C-alpha positions as CSV (number, residue, x, y, z in Angstrom):
1,M,107.9,97.8,72.5
2,D,107.8,94.2,73.6
3,S,104.7,92.5,75.0
4,S,105.9,92.4,78.6
5,T,106.4,96.2,78.5
6,A,103.0,96.8,77.0
7,D,101.3,94.5,79.6
8,A,103.0,96.6,82.4
9,R,101.1,99.7,81.4
10,P,98.5,100.9,83.9
11,I,95.0,99.4,83.3
12,D,92.3,102.1,82.8
13,F,89.6,100.9,85.1
14,T,87.5,104.0,84.5
15,A,86.7,103.5,80.9
16,G,83.2,102.6,79.9
17,T,80.0,102.1,81.8
18,P,79.5,98.8,83.7
19,Q,77.0,96.4,82.1
20,A,74.9,94.0,84.1
21,R,75.5,90.4,83.0
22,P,74.9,87.1,84.8
23,L,77.8,85.4,86.5
24,D,77.1,82.4,84.3
25,V,78.5,79.8,86.7
26,A,77.3,76.6,88.3
27,W,78.4,76.9,91.9
28,I,79.6,74.0,93.9
29,H,76.7,73.4,96.4
30,G,77.7,70.4,98.5
31,S,76.7,66.7,98.0
32,P,74.4,64.2,99.7
33,S,77.5,62.7,101.5
34,A,80.0,65.3,102.8
35,K,82.4,62.4,103.4
36,H,82.5,61.5,99.7
37,N,82.4,65.1,98.4
38,T,84.7,65.6,95.4
39,D,84.4,69.3,94.9
40,P,87.4,71.5,95.2
41,D,88.1,73.1,98.6
42,I,87.6,76.5,96.9
43,Q,85.8,77.2,93.6
44,V,87.2,80.1,91.6
45,H,85.1,82.0,89.1
46,A,86.5,84.8,87.0
47,Y,83.8,87.4,86.6
48,D,86.3,89.2,84.4
49,E,90.1,89.1,84.1
50,H,90.4,91.5,87.2
51,T,87.5,90.3,89.3
52,F,87.2,86.8,91.0
53,V,84.5,85.2,93.1
54,L,85.5,82.3,95.4
55,R,83.2,79.9,97.2
56,Q,84.2,77.6,100.0
57,N,83.3,73.9,99.8
58,M,80.2,73.2,101.9
59,A,81.7,69.8,102.9
60,V,84.5,71.8,104.6
61,N,82.1,74.2,106.2
62,Y,78.3,74.2,105.8
63,E,78.3,78.0,105.6
64,G,79.7,77.8,102.1
65,P,80.7,81.5,102.1
66,F,81.7,83.5,99.1
67,L,84.8,85.6,99.0
68,F,85.9,88.3,96.5
69,L,89.3,89.1,95.0
70,L,89.7,92.3,93.0
71,F,92.8,93.5,91.2
72,G,94.0,97.1,90.7
73,N,97.2,98.4,89.3
74,E,99.1,98.6,92.6
75,R,97.4,96.0,94.8
76,A,94.6,93.5,95.1
77,V,91.9,93.3,97.7
78,L,90.5,90.2,99.2
79,I,87.1,90.7,100.8
80,D,86.6,88.1,103.6
81,T,88.7,85.0,104.4
82,G,86.1,82.2,104.8
83,A,85.0,79.9,107.6
84,T,87.9,77.6,108.2
85,E,91.3,78.5,109.7
86,S,93.2,75.4,108.6
87,A,95.2,75.8,105.3
88,E,95.2,72.0,104.9
89,F,91.4,71.9,104.6
90,F,90.9,75.4,103.3
91,P,94.0,76.5,101.3
92,L,92.9,80.1,100.8
93,R,96.4,81.6,100.9
94,R,97.6,79.2,98.2
95,V,94.7,79.9,96.0
96,V,95.0,83.6,96.3
97,D,98.8,83.4,95.7
98,E,98.1,81.4,92.6
99,L,95.6,83.9,91.3
100,V,97.9,86.8,92.1
101,G,100.8,85.1,90.3
102,Q,98.6,84.4,87.2
103,W,97.4,88.0,87.1
104,L,101.0,89.4,87.5
105,A,102.1,87.1,84.7
106,A,99.6,88.8,82.4
107,H,100.1,92.2,83.9
108,P,103.7,92.5,85.1
109,R,104.4,94.9,88.0
110,D,107.4,95.8,90.2
111,G,106.0,95.2,93.6
112,Y,102.4,94.3,94.2
113,G,100.4,94.4,97.4
114,L,97.5,92.6,98.9
115,L,94.9,94.2,101.2
116,V,92.6,91.9,103.2
117,L,89.3,93.5,104.3
118,H,86.0,92.0,105.6
119,S,82.3,92.3,105.1
120,H,81.9,91.9,108.9
121,A,83.5,90.1,111.9
122,H,81.5,86.8,112.2
123,G,83.7,83.8,112.3
124,D,82.7,82.4,108.9
125,H,84.2,85.5,107.2
126,V,87.4,85.9,109.1
127,A,88.7,82.4,109.9
128,G,91.4,82.4,107.3
129,D,93.0,85.7,108.3
130,A,95.9,83.9,110.0
131,Q,96.9,82.3,106.7
132,F,98.1,85.8,105.5
133,A,100.3,86.5,108.5
134,G,103.8,87.2,107.4
135,R,102.9,87.4,103.7
136,P,105.0,90.1,102.0
137,D,103.4,93.3,101.0
138,T,100.2,92.4,102.7
139,V,97.9,94.3,105.1
140,V,95.2,92.5,107.0
141,V,92.7,94.9,108.5
142,P,91.2,93.2,111.6
143,A,87.4,92.9,111.4
144,A,86.7,94.1,114.9
145,P,84.5,97.2,115.0
146,E,87.2,99.6,116.3
147,S,89.7,98.5,113.7
148,V,87.2,98.9,110.9
149,R,86.1,102.3,112.0
150,E,89.7,103.5,112.3
151,F,90.8,102.2,108.9
152,F,87.8,103.6,107.0
153,G,87.5,106.8,109.1
154,F,84.0,105.9,110.3
155,T,84.9,106.9,113.9
156,E,84.9,110.6,113.0
157,D,82.1,110.3,110.4
158,P,80.1,107.0,110.3
159,D,78.2,108.3,107.3
160,R,81.2,109.0,105.1
161,V,81.9,107.1,101.9
162,A,85.4,105.9,102.3
163,L,87.6,105.3,99.3
164,V,90.1,102.4,98.9
165,D,92.4,102.9,96.0
166,L,93.9,99.7,94.5
167,G,95.7,101.7,91.9
168,G,93.3,103.2,89.4
169,R,90.5,101.0,90.8
170,V,88.8,102.9,93.7
171,L,86.3,101.1,95.9
172,E,83.6,103.1,97.7
173,C,83.0,101.7,101.2
174,L,80.0,102.3,103.5
175,A,79.4,101.4,107.1
176,T,76.2,99.3,107.0
177,P,75.5,98.0,110.5
178,G,72.4,96.0,111.5
179,H,73.5,92.5,110.8
180,H,76.8,93.2,112.6
181,A,78.2,96.4,114.1
182,A,81.3,96.2,111.9
183,A,79.4,95.5,108.6
184,V,80.8,97.3,105.5
185,T,79.4,97.3,102.0
186,Y,81.8,97.8,99.1
187,Y,81.0,99.3,95.7
188,D,83.3,98.7,92.7
189,P,82.7,101.3,90.0
190,P,84.4,99.4,87.1
191,T,82.0,96.4,87.4
192,G,79.1,98.1,89.1
193,L,79.1,95.3,91.7
194,L,77.8,96.1,95.2
195,F,79.3,93.7,97.7
196,T,76.7,93.5,100.5
197,G,78.1,90.8,102.8
198,D,75.5,89.3,105.1
199,T,73.3,92.5,104.9
200,V,71.7,91.4,101.7
201,Y,71.9,88.0,100.0
202,P,69.5,85.2,99.0
203,G,69.1,83.7,102.4
204,R,68.3,84.4,106.1
205,L,69.0,88.0,106.9
206,Y,69.8,87.9,110.6
207,V,69.4,91.3,112.2
208,S,71.0,92.2,115.5
209,D,70.1,95.9,115.5
210,W,66.7,96.5,113.8
211,A,66.9,100.3,113.7
212,A,70.5,100.2,112.3
213,F,69.5,97.6,109.7
214,G,66.6,99.8,108.4
215,R,69.0,102.8,108.2
216,S,71.6,100.8,106.3
217,I,69.0,99.6,103.8
218,D,67.8,103.1,103.3
219,R,71.3,104.3,102.8
220,L,72.1,101.6,100.2
221,I,68.9,102.5,98.3
222,A,70.0,106.1,98.1
223,F,73.6,105.2,97.3
224,A,72.5,102.8,94.5
225,A,70.2,105.4,93.0
226,D,73.2,107.6,92.2
227,R,75.4,104.9,90.7
228,P,75.1,102.1,88.0
229,V,74.8,99.0,90.2
230,T,74.8,95.9,88.1
231,H,74.4,93.3,90.8
232,L,74.2,92.9,94.6
233,L,76.7,90.1,95.7
234,G,76.3,88.8,99.2
235,C,78.3,86.2,100.9
236,H,75.9,83.2,101.1
237,I,73.1,81.3,99.3
238,E,70.6,79.8,101.7
239,M,67.3,80.0,99.7
240,T,65.9,77.3,97.5
241,T,64.4,78.1,94.1
242,E,60.9,77.7,95.7
243,P,59.7,81.1,96.8
244,G,60.0,81.7,100.6
245,V,61.7,78.3,101.3
246,D,65.2,78.2,102.6
247,Y,67.6,75.3,103.2
248,P,67.8,74.0,106.8
249,I,70.6,75.5,108.9
250,R,73.8,73.5,108.8
251,T,72.8,71.7,105.6
252,T,75.7,70.6,103.4
253,Y,73.8,69.9,100.2
254,Q,71.9,72.6,98.3
255,P,71.0,71.2,94.9
256,N,68.5,73.8,93.9
257,E,70.1,77.2,94.6
258,P,69.0,80.5,93.1
259,P,71.7,82.7,91.6
260,L,74.1,84.5,94.0
261,E,73.7,87.8,92.1
262,L,70.6,89.9,93.0
263,P,69.0,92.9,91.2
264,V,69.4,96.3,92.9
265,G,65.6,96.3,93.3
266,R,66.0,93.7,96.0
267,L,66.9,96.6,98.3
268,L,63.4,98.0,97.8
269,D,61.9,94.6,98.5
270,I,63.7,94.4,101.9
271,R,62.7,98.0,102.7
272,R,59.0,97.0,102.2
273,A,59.5,93.9,104.3
274,I,61.0,96.1,107.1
275,D,57.9,98.3,107.0
276,E,55.6,95.3,107.1
277,I,57.4,93.6,110.0
278,G,57.4,96.6,112.2
279,D,58.3,95.7,115.7
280,R,57.5,92.0,115.4
281,D,60.3,89.7,116.4
282,G,60.7,86.3,114.9
283,R,61.2,84.7,111.5
284,H,59.6,86.5,108.6
285,P,59.8,84.6,105.2
286,Y,59.5,86.5,101.9
287,P,59.8,85.0,98.4
288,D,63.6,85.7,98.0
289,F,64.8,86.1,101.6
290,V,63.9,85.5,105.2
291,I,64.3,88.2,107.8
292,C,65.2,87.0,111.3
293,R,65.1,89.5,114.1
């Protein structure tokens, strides 16, 4: 058996128990002068050989969102497409194609698909969708609430745990509205990563529906209690390393960022904050996040 044949064998994504480990990466975080920024347009970090975290350059867009690319035996999934439409300034399609090509070189397959999903429908998470128009073997699920509900089956049962099979790597997907009506949280059993979008991350948690947000946090707490969750991974970093202090909105330089990855216990911290805030509108800072309602 030659090496190419061996590499083509299905990968067993179900073996073993996921272990929590730090991402161990220094994220690009902007620069004092956006005009003279020399960071790549997109930083790529390999969490493992099948799981990649991407960050958009803050000089291109101050949101600096994170995106996630996960590989299965039959297709990959890209969660979110960033804050910039232009492929010239934000070459997401090219970067994804390069990563897919590298993965397929190591794990040859006859035919390989790409599924593009979203954490929610805000512009800084969907702007790059058009770059994937016409890409072969690619399905882009629109981020509008009705499209999301139809794809995941949430129209019939909003409380269901939908399954997305990448080929032996099956994501569990939950509707988690509150920040946005179309918000979805994804759980990846092989890594134990819980991708929480803008629902939970080290930053300003903007809440559009307070009751729905509380229910979603409760649901995530119950969901995580039954599964080995290694980290929560949201889509932004907006806090500083000083407790309770966030970076100003629209800043393009964040030299003292905390890690992107959060412990599962952060869900309980947010639940306690929800209880403390009650019906009070406004901005409510806590050591590791700020709730804005």
